[in-house]
C-alpha positions as a Markdown table, in Angstrom:
| # | Residue | x | y | z |
|---|---|---|---|---|
| 1 | Unk | -11.9 | 6.8 | -10.3 |
| 2 | Unk | -9.9 | 3.9 | -9.0 |
| 3 | Unk | -9.4 | 3.7 | -5.3 |
| 4 | Unk | -6.9 | 1.3 | -3.7 |
| 5 | Unk | -7.4 | -1.0 | -0.7 |
| 6 | Unk | -5.5 | -2.9 | 1.9 |
| 7 | Unk | -7.4 | -5.7 | 3.5 |
| 8 | Unk | -5.8 | -7.1 | 6.7 |
| 9 | Unk | -6.5 | -10.5 | 8.1 |
| 10 | Unk | -4.5 | -12.2 | 10.9 |
| 11 | Unk | -1.8 | -9.5 | 10.4 |
| 12 | Unk | -1.4 | -10.2 | 6.6 |
| 13 | Unk | -2.5 | -8.3 | 3.5 |
| 14 | Unk | -5.0 | -10.7 | 1.9 |
| 15 | Unk | -7.8 | -10.8 | -0.6 |
| 16 | Unk | -10.7 | -12.9 | 0.6 |
| 17 | Unk | -14.0 | -14.0 | -1.0 |
| 18 | Unk | -16.2 | -11.7 | 1.0 |
| 19 | Unk | -19.2 | -14.0 | 1.4 |
| 20 | Unk | -17.0 | -16.6 | 3.2 |
| 21 | Unk | -15.7 | -14.2 | 5.8 |
| 22 | Unk | -16.9 | -15.6 | 9.1 |
| 23 | Unk | -19.1 | -18.2 | 7.5 |
| 24 | Unk | -18.5 | -21.4 | 9.6 |
| 25 | Unk | -20.4 | -23.7 | 7.2 |
| 26 | Unk | -18.4 | -23.0 | 4.1 |
| 27 | Unk | -15.1 | -21.9 | 5.6 |
| 28 | Unk | -12.9 | -19.0 | 4.6 |
| 29 | Unk | -11.8 | -18.7 | 1.0 |
| 30 | Unk | -8.6 | -16.7 | 0.4 |
| 31 | Unk | -7.6 | -15.6 | -3.1 |
| 32 | Unk | -4.3 | -14.1 | -2.1 |
| 33 | Unk | -1.9 | -13.7 | 0.8 |
| 34 | Unk | 0.9 | -11.1 | 0.3 |
| 35 | Unk | 4.5 | -11.5 | 1.5 |
| 36 | Unk | 4.7 | -7.6 | 1.6 |
| 37 | Unk | 3.7 | -5.4 | 4.5 |
| 38 | Unk | 0.7 | -3.1 | 4.6 |
| 39 | Unk | 3.2 | -0.2 | 4.8 |
| 40 | Unk | 4.7 | -1.3 | 1.4 |
| 41 | Unk | 1.3 | -1.0 | -0.2 |
| 42 | Unk | 0.6 | 2.4 | 1.5 |
| 43 | Unk | 3.9 | 3.7 | 0.2 |
| 44 | Unk | 3.1 | 2.5 | -3.3 |
| 45 | Unk | -0.3 | 4.4 | -3.2 |
| 46 | Unk | 1.4 | 7.5 | -1.8 |
| 47 | Unk | 4.0 | 7.4 | -4.6 |
| 48 | Unk | 1.3 | 7.3 | -7.2 |
| 49 | Unk | -0.9 | 9.9 | -5.7 |
| 50 | Unk | -3.8 | 7.5 | -5.0 |
| 51 | Unk | -6.0 | 9.0 | -2.3 |
| 52 | Unk | -9.2 | 7.8 | -0.7 |
| 53 | Unk | -8.3 | 4.2 | -0.5 |
| 54 | Unk | -9.2 | 2.1 | 2.6 |
| 55 | Unk | -7.5 | -0.2 | 5.1 |
| 56 | Unk | -10.0 | -2.7 | 6.5 |
| 57 | Unk | -9.1 | -4.7 | 9.6 |
| 58 | Unk | -10.8 | -8.1 | 9.3 |
| 59 | Unk | -10.7 | -9.3 | 12.9 |
| 60 | Unk | -8.1 | -9.0 | 15.6 |
| 61 | Unk | -4.3 | -9.0 | 15.2 |
| 62 | Unk | -4.2 | -6.3 | 12.6 |
| 63 | Unk | -3.7 | -3.1 | 14.5 |
| 64 | Unk | 0.1 | -2.9 | 14.2 |
| 65 | Unk | 0.1 | -3.4 | 10.4 |
| 66 | Unk | -2.7 | -0.9 | 10.0 |
| 67 | Unk | -0.9 | 1.8 | 12.0 |
| 68 | Unk | 2.3 | 1.2 | 10.1 |
| 69 | Unk | 0.4 | 1.7 | 6.8 |
| 70 | Unk | -1.2 | 4.9 | 8.1 |
| 71 | Unk | 2.2 | 6.1 | 9.1 |
| 72 | Unk | 3.6 | 5.5 | 5.7 |
| 73 | Unk | 0.8 | 7.5 | 4.0 |
| 74 | Unk | -0.6 | 9.9 | 6.6 |
| 75 | Unk | -3.9 | 11.5 | 5.5 |
| 76 | Unk | -4.1 | 9.3 | 2.4 |
| 77 | Unk | -6.1 | 6.3 | 3.6 |
| 78 | Unk | -9.4 | 5.6 | 5.4 |
| 79 | Unk | -9.5 | 2.9 | 8.1 |
| 80 | Unk | -12.3 | 0.6 | 9.2 |
| 81 | Unk | -12.9 | -2.6 | 11.1 |
| 82 | Unk | -13.9 | -2.5 | 14.7 |
| 83 | Unk | -14.2 | 1.3 | 14.8 |
| 84 | Unk | -16.2 | 2.7 | 17.7 |
| 85 | Unk | -16.5 | 5.8 | 19.8 |
| 86 | Unk | -13.5 | 4.8 | 22.0 |
| 87 | Unk | -11.0 | 4.3 | 19.3 |
| 88 | Unk | -12.1 | 6.5 | 16.3 |
| 89 | Unk | -10.1 | 9.6 | 17.3 |
| 90 | Unk | -7.0 | 7.4 | 17.8 |
| 91 | Unk | -7.2 | 6.2 | 14.2 |
| 92 | Unk | -7.3 | 9.7 | 12.9 |
| 93 | Unk | -4.4 | 10.7 | 15.1 |
| 94 | Unk | -2.5 | 7.7 | 13.7 |
| 95 | Unk | -2.8 | 9.2 | 10.2 |
| 96 | Unk | -6.2 | 8.0 | 8.9 |
| 97 | Unk | -8.1 | 10.6 | 6.7 |
| 98 | Unk | -11.5 | 9.0 | 7.7 |
| 99 | Unk | -12.8 | 6.3 | 9.9 |
| 100 | Unk | -15.2 | 3.7 | 8.5 |
| 101 | Unk | -17.9 | 2.4 | 10.7 |
| 102 | Unk | -20.6 | -0.3 | 10.3 |
| 103 | Unk | -21.4 | -2.8 | 13.0 |
| 104 | Unk | -21.0 | -0.3 | 15.9 |
| 105 | Unk | -23.7 | 1.9 | 14.5 |
| 106 | Unk | -26.0 | -0.9 | 13.2 |
| 107 | Unk | -27.3 | -2.6 | 16.4 |
| 108 | Unk | -29.9 | -5.3 | 16.6 |
| 109 | Unk | -30.6 | -4.8 | 12.9 |
| 110 | Unk | -31.2 | -1.1 | 13.0 |
| 111 | Unk | -29.4 | 2.2 | 12.9 |
| 112 | Unk | -28.5 | 3.4 | 16.4 |
| 113 | Unk | -29.0 | 7.1 | 15.8 |
| 114 | Unk | -27.6 | 8.1 | 19.1 |
| 115 | Unk | -24.4 | 6.2 | 18.5 |
| 116 | Unk | -24.1 | 7.7 | 15.0 |
| 117 | Unk | -24.6 | 11.2 | 16.3 |
| 118 | Unk | -22.0 | 10.7 | 19.0 |
| 119 | Unk | -19.4 | 9.4 | 16.6 |
| 120 | Unk | -20.1 | 12.3 | 14.1 |
| 121 | Unk | -19.7 | 14.7 | 17.0 |
| 122 | Unk | -16.4 | 13.1 | 18.1 |
| 123 | Unk | -14.6 | 13.0 | 14.8 |
| 124 | Unk | -16.6 | 15.4 | 12.6 |
| 125 | Unk | -18.9 | 14.2 | 9.8 |
| 126 | Unk | -16.2 | 15.2 | 7.3 |
| 127 | Unk | -14.0 | 12.4 | 8.7 |
| 128 | Unk | -16.7 | 9.7 | 8.9 |
| 129 | Unk | -17.5 | 7.1 | 6.3 |
| 130 | Unk | -20.5 | 4.7 | 6.7 |
| 131 | Unk | -20.0 | 1.2 | 5.5 |
| 132 | Unk | -23.3 | 0.2 | 3.8 |
| 133 | Unk | -22.0 | -3.2 | 2.4 |
| 134 | Unk | -25.0 | -5.2 | 1.4 |
| 135 | Unk | -26.5 | -8.4 | 0.0 |
| 136 | Unk | -29.5 | -8.8 | -2.3 |
| 137 | Unk | -32.6 | -10.2 | -0.6 |
| 138 | Unk | -36.1 | -10.4 | -2.1 |
| 139 | Unk | -35.3 | -7.8 | -4.7 |
| 140 | Unk | -33.8 | -5.3 | -2.2 |
| 141 | Unk | -30.3 | -4.5 | -1.2 |
| 142 | Unk | -30.0 | -5.0 | 2.6 |
| 143 | Unk | -27.1 | -3.7 | 4.7 |
| 144 | Unk | -25.2 | -6.5 | 6.3 |
| 145 | Unk | -22.9 | -6.4 | 9.4 |
| 146 | Unk | -20.6 | -8.7 | 11.4 |
| 147 | Unk | -18.3 | -9.8 | 8.6 |
| 148 | Unk | -21.3 | -9.6 | 6.2 |
| 149 | Unk | -23.1 | -12.5 | 7.9 |
| 150 | Unk | -26.0 | -10.6 | 9.6 |
| 151 | Unk | -28.8 | -8.9 | 7.7 |
| 152 | Unk | -30.1 | -5.7 | 9.1 |
| 153 | Unk | -33.5 | -4.1 | 8.5 |
| 154 | Unk | -31.9 | -1.3 | 6.5 |
| 155 | Unk | -32.5 | -1.1 | 2.8 |
| 156 | Unk | -30.3 | 0.7 | 0.3 |
| 157 | Unk | -32.9 | 3.2 | -0.8 |
| 158 | Unk | -33.0 | 6.9 | -1.8 |
| 159 | Unk | -34.7 | 7.8 | 1.5 |
| 160 | Unk | -32.2 | 5.9 | 3.7 |
| 161 | Unk | -29.2 | 7.2 | 1.8 |
| 162 | Unk | -30.5 | 10.8 | 2.1 |
| 163 | Unk | -31.0 | 10.4 | 5.9 |
| 164 | Unk | -27.7 | 8.7 | 6.6 |
| 165 | Unk | -25.8 | 11.2 | 4.5 |
| 166 | Unk | -26.5 | 13.9 | 7.0 |
| 167 | Unk | -24.0 | 12.3 | 9.4 |
| 168 | Unk | -21.1 | 11.3 | 7.1 |
| 169 | Unk | -18.8 | 12.4 | 4.3 |
| 170 | Unk | -19.0 | 9.2 | 2.1 |
| 171 | Unk | -20.4 | 5.7 | 1.8 |
| 172 | Unk | -18.4 | 2.6 | 1.3 |
| 173 | Unk | -20.4 | -0.2 | -0.3 |
| 174 | Unk | -19.2 | -3.7 | -0.8 |
| 175 | Unk | -21.5 | -5.9 | -2.9 |
| 176 | Unk | -20.9 | -8.9 | -0.6 |
| 177 | Unk | -22.5 | -11.5 | -2.9 |
| 178 | Unk | -19.9 | -10.9 | -5.6 |
| 179 | Unk | -16.9 | -9.6 | -3.5 |
| 180 | Unk | -13.7 | -11.4 | -4.3 |
| 181 | Unk | -15.2 | -13.6 | -7.1 |
| 182 | Unk | -13.8 | -11.5 | -10.1 |
| 183 | Unk | -16.9 | -12.6 | -12.0 |
| 184 | Unk | -18.4 | -9.1 | -12.7 |
| 185 | Unk | -19.8 | -6.2 | -10.7 |
| 186 | Unk | -23.4 | -5.8 | -9.5 |
| 187 | Unk | -24.2 | -3.2 | -12.1 |
| 188 | Unk | -27.7 | -2.7 | -10.8 |
| 189 | Unk | -26.3 | -1.7 | -7.5 |
| 190 | Unk | -23.9 | 0.7 | -9.1 |
| 191 | Unk | -26.7 | 2.3 | -11.0 |
| 192 | Unk | -28.8 | 2.6 | -7.9 |
| 193 | Unk | -26.0 | 4.2 | -5.9 |
| 194 | Unk | -25.2 | 6.7 | -8.7 |
| 195 | Unk | -28.9 | 7.7 | -8.9 |
| 196 | Unk | -29.8 | 7.8 | -5.3 |
| 197 | Unk | -26.8 | 8.8 | -3.1 |
| 198 | Unk | -26.4 | 12.5 | -2.3 |
| 199 | Unk | -22.7 | 12.0 | -1.3 |
| 200 | Unk | -19.7 | 10.3 | -2.8 |
| 201 | Unk | -19.7 | 6.4 | -2.8 |
| 202 | Unk | -16.9 | 3.9 | -3.2 |
| 203 | Unk | -18.2 | 0.6 | -4.6 |
| 204 | Unk | -16.3 | -2.7 | -4.3 |
| 205 | Unk | -17.2 | -6.1 | -5.5 |
| 206 | Unk | -16.6 | -8.3 | -8.6 |
| 207 | Unk | -14.5 | -5.9 | -10.7 |
| 208 | Unk | -12.5 | -8.0 | -13.1 |
| 209 | Unk | -11.1 | -5.7 | -15.8 |
| 210 | Unk | -10.0 | -2.1 | -16.6 |
| 211 | Unk | -13.2 | -1.7 | -18.6 |
| 212 | Unk | -15.1 | -1.9 | -15.3 |
| 213 | Unk | -13.7 | 1.5 | -14.4 |
| 214 | Unk | -15.2 | 3.0 | -17.5 |
| 215 | Unk | -18.5 | 1.2 | -16.8 |
| 216 | Unk | -18.7 | 2.6 | -13.2 |
| 217 | Unk | -18.0 | 6.1 | -14.4 |
| 218 | Unk | -20.8 | 5.8 | -17.0 |
| 219 | Unk | -23.6 | 4.0 | -15.1 |
| 220 | Unk | -22.7 | 5.6 | -11.8 |
| 221 | Unk | -23.2 | 9.1 | -13.3 |
| 222 | Unk | -19.7 | 10.1 | -12.4 |
| 223 | Unk | -20.5 | 9.9 | -8.7 |
| 224 | Unk | -19.1 | 6.4 | -7.9 |
| 225 | Unk | -15.5 | 5.4 | -7.4 |
| 226 | Unk | -14.3 | 1.8 | -7.8 |
| 227 | Unk | -12.1 | -0.4 | -5.6 |
| 228 | Unk | -10.5 | -3.3 | -7.5 |
| 229 | Unk | -9.1 | -6.1 | -5.3 |
| 230 | Unk | -8.6 | -9.7 | -6.3 |
| 231 | Unk | -8.3 | -8.9 | -10.0 |
| 232 | Unk | -5.4 | -6.5 | -9.5 |
| 233 | Unk | -1.9 | -7.9 | -10.3 |
| 234 | Unk | -0.4 | -6.6 | -7.0 |
| 235 | Unk | -2.8 | -8.9 | -5.3 |
| 236 | Unk | -2.1 | -11.9 | -7.5 |
| 237 | Unk | -4.8 | -11.2 | -10.0 |
| 238 | Unk | -4.5 | -11.2 | -13.8 |
| 239 | Unk | -7.4 | -9.0 | -14.8 |
| 240 | Unk | -6.0 | -5.5 | -14.1 |
| 241 | Unk | -2.5 | -4.2 | -14.1 |
| 242 | Unk | -1.9 | -1.8 | -11.2 |
| 243 | Unk | -0.1 | 0.6 | -13.5 |
| 244 | Unk | -3.1 | 0.7 | -15.9 |
| 245 | Unk | -5.4 | 1.6 | -13.0 |
| 246 | Unk | -3.1 | 4.5 | -12.0 |
| 247 | Unk | -2.9 | 5.7 | -15.6 |
| 248 | Unk | -6.7 | 5.6 | -15.8 |
| 249 | Unk | -7.0 | 8.0 | -12.9 |
| 250 | Unk | -4.4 | 10.3 | -14.5 |
| 251 | Unk | -6.3 | 10.3 | -17.9 |
| 252 | Unk | -9.7 | 10.8 | -16.2 |
| 253 | Unk | -8.4 | 13.8 | -14.2 |
| 254 | Unk | -7.0 | 15.3 | -17.3 |
| 255 | Unk | -9.9 | 15.0 | -19.7 |
| 256 | Unk | -12.9 | 15.0 | -17.5 |
| 257 | Unk | -14.6 | 17.9 | -15.8 |
| 258 | Unk | -14.9 | 17.7 | -12.0 |
| 259 | Unk | -17.1 | 14.9 | -10.6 |
| 260 | Unk | -20.8 | 15.7 | -10.9 |
| 261 | Unk | -21.9 | 18.0 | -8.2 |
| 262 | Unk | -23.3 | 16.0 | -5.3 |
| 263 | Unk | -26.8 | 16.7 | -4.2 |
| 264 | Unk | -27.6 | 18.1 | -0.8 |
| 265 | Unk | -29.6 | 15.9 | 1.5 |
| 266 | Unk | -33.3 | 16.7 | 1.3 |
| 267 | Unk | -34.7 | 18.8 | 4.2 |
| 268 | Unk | -37.5 | 16.4 | 4.7 |
| 269 | Unk | -37.3 | 12.7 | 4.1 |
| 270 | Unk | -40.1 | 10.2 | 3.7 |
| 271 | Unk | -40.4 | 7.2 | 6.0 |
| 272 | Unk | -37.0 | 5.5 | 6.0 |
| 273 | Unk | -37.8 | 1.9 | 6.8 |
| 274 | Unk | -35.0 | 2.1 | 9.4 |
| 275 | Unk | -37.1 | 1.6 | 12.5 |
| 276 | Unk | -37.5 | 5.3 | 13.4 |
| 277 | Unk | -34.8 | 7.2 | 15.2 |
| 278 | Unk | -33.1 | 10.5 | 15.8 |
| 279 | Unk | -33.4 | 13.3 | 13.3 |
């Protein structure tokens, strides 16, 4: 299914080439800056019944816009970017359906299991999404943090996904190497997520046409949803009409059976490669 997004940078709705975010050497590359508010997009998604999209705060100066969007579509959007134990409940109270967390849980390149448990206890795992955005390194997909500039020690593997799934409702995975380029998805990553994740996943990165929605449903075994950003016409793109993405969801809901039943996390998990930690 298609899931919408609202990326906020310096108080504006933008589409950014993900790999350049925070990269001092290359500089920020922006595909699109909207003259419309975040609330305008949220109201559009609410009108068209699109649930499960995400608002991402890319740095400071975005809280007001994010809160206005959540107010325009209460319960319809997830929110991430700077989420921690102190502010997570506040985002849910502001109207977020879920909070999305990454850097606060991944410290010094590893999962901080105590922090993850505290956050899950505070908001409920049913309201928690783990951002496992990643880059490819030496044949593995490695979770990256801090605006996708820092590699962790955590691999995207079946064992790690099983273990992390005990603490959250969904995963959000940006393929940072292709994010914002509109040059094609990382299909190997989509296949891997569809095969190995025991809970729902939203994949983002490189989608360039409506056909990519069909591809994700097929190779992701019906378990993966797709975010389309820079290729979407409402974000200045020319690869996908927003109306067509909405219509795809309507057709899919009509002709397909419910999404493949997600698997329960295994009771025992082999060595995780995540540096040990809390069970």
